[in-house]
C-alpha positions in Angstrom: 105.5 91.2 80.6 106.9 88.7 78.6 110.6 88.4 78.1 112.3 86.4 75.5 115.8 85.2 75.1 117.2 83.2 72.3 120.8 81.7 71.5 121.8 79.7 68.5 124.7 77.1 67.8 125.7 75.0 65.0 127.1 71.3 65.7 128.9 68.8 63.6 126.8 65.9 64.5 123.3 64.8 64.2 119.8 65.8 65.3 120.1 62.4 67.0 123.2 63.0 69.1 122.2 66.6 69.9 118.9 65.4 71.1 120.2 62.6 73.0 122.1 64.8 75.1 119.1 67.2 75.9 117.6 64.1 77.0 120.1 62.8 79.3 120.3 65.5 82.1 123.3 63.3 83.4 125.2 65.2 80.7 124.1 68.6 81.5 126.6 69.1 84.2 129.4 68.4 81.7 128.3 70.8 78.7 126.4 73.0 80.4 126.3 75.8 83.3 125.1 73.4 85.7 126.7 71.8 88.5 124.7 68.7 89.3 121.5 66.7 88.1 119.0 64.4 89.8 116.1 62.9 88.3 113.1 63.8 91.0 110.4 61.7 89.0 110.6 60.0 85.7 107.8 60.7 83.0 105.0 58.2 82.9 106.8 56.4 79.7 109.8 56.0 82.1 113.0 57.8 82.7 113.6 61.4 81.1 110.3 61.6 79.0 107.5 64.1 78.9 106.5 64.3 82.4 109.6 63.6 84.0 111.1 66.2 86.7 114.7 67.0 86.9 116.4 68.8 89.3 119.5 70.9 88.8 121.9 72.7 91.1 123.9 75.5 90.3 125.7 76.9 93.9 122.6 77.9 96.2 119.9 77.6 93.5 117.8 74.3 92.9 116.1 74.3 89.7 112.9 72.0 89.3 111.8 71.3 85.8 109.4 69.7 83.9 109.8 67.9 80.6 106.7 69.1 78.3 107.5 68.5 74.7 109.9 66.1 73.1 109.8 65.6 69.4 112.6 63.2 68.6 115.8 64.7 66.9 113.4 68.0 66.4 112.5 69.7 69.6 112.9 69.3 73.3 110.8 71.5 75.9 110.9 72.2 79.5 109.2 74.2 82.1 110.4 75.7 85.2 108.6 74.8 88.1 110.4 76.3 90.8 114.3 77.9 91.7 114.2 81.3 89.7 111.7 84.2 90.7 110.1 83.6 87.6 106.5 82.4 85.8 105.5 80.7 82.9 109.4 80.0 82.0 109.4 77.6 79.1 112.5 76.7 77.1 112.3 74.9 73.6 115.6 73.8 72.1 114.4 73.2 68.3 117.2 70.9 65.7 117.4 71.5 62.5 119.0 69.4 60.3 122.0 71.4 58.3 124.8 70.7 56.0 127.6 68.6 58.0 125.2 68.7 61.2 122.3 70.2 63.3 121.6 74.3 63.7 120.3 74.7 67.2 118.0 77.0 68.1 117.2 77.6 72.0 114.8 80.2 72.6 113.0 80.6 76.2 109.9 82.8 77.4 109.2 84.0 81.2 107.6 86.6 83.6 109.2 88.1 86.6 107.4 87.6 89.9 109.0 90.9 91.0 107.5 93.5 88.7 110.4 95.4 87.0 113.0 92.6 87.5 112.5 91.0 84.2 115.5 93.0 82.5 117.4 91.6 85.2 116.8 88.1 84.5 116.7 88.6 80.6 120.3 89.8 81.0 121.8 86.7 83.0 119.5 84.2 81.6 120.4 85.2 77.9 124.5 85.0 78.6 123.7 81.3 80.4 121.8 80.2 77.7 124.3 81.2 75.0 127.0 79.3 77.2 124.3 76.2 77.3 123.7 76.1 73.7 127.5 76.5 72.7 128.4 73.9 75.3 125.8 71.9 73.5 127.1 72.1 70.2 130.7 71.5 71.4 129.8 68.5 73.3 127.7 67.1 70.4 130.6 67.8 67.8 133.3 65.6 69.9 130.9 63.2 70.8 130.0 62.7 67.1 134.0 63.1 66.0 134.7 60.0 68.3 132.2 57.7 66.8 
C-alpha cells in the first residue's frame, strides 16, 4: 500500500533562493537532518542535474538518491535508490511564489518493503520531512536577509 506524507512551510525568500539550496546537496547537512553529503555521480548535464546520484549519511544510514526532475524555481524531485526498506520512494518539493517569498510543499510517496511496516516509516518520515521543510525555509529566509 502506498503511503503519503507532506509538509509545508513559508520562506521569506525567492523561489530561486530556495531552489538553489535544494539543488546544492552540500547545504543539506546545514539545514536538514542529514549529517553528510557526497556526490556519487554527476548528472549528464553536469553536477547536481537530473540523473545525478547523491549520497546522504545520517548515523549508520546511507541514503542513495537520484535527482529525477528539476523545474527551475518551481520543483525539485528525487527518488530513493537505497538506504531504507522502502520501494517506489519519490519526493517532490514544489515552490510557489507567495507574497513576500515562497511557499514550500514537500510531498513524498513510498511503499514499505516489509508488509505492515508502512505506518512506522510514515510516522518517522513525517517528522523528518517537517524538520527538513522548516530548516529549508529558515535557511532560505536567512540567506535572503543577508543579501
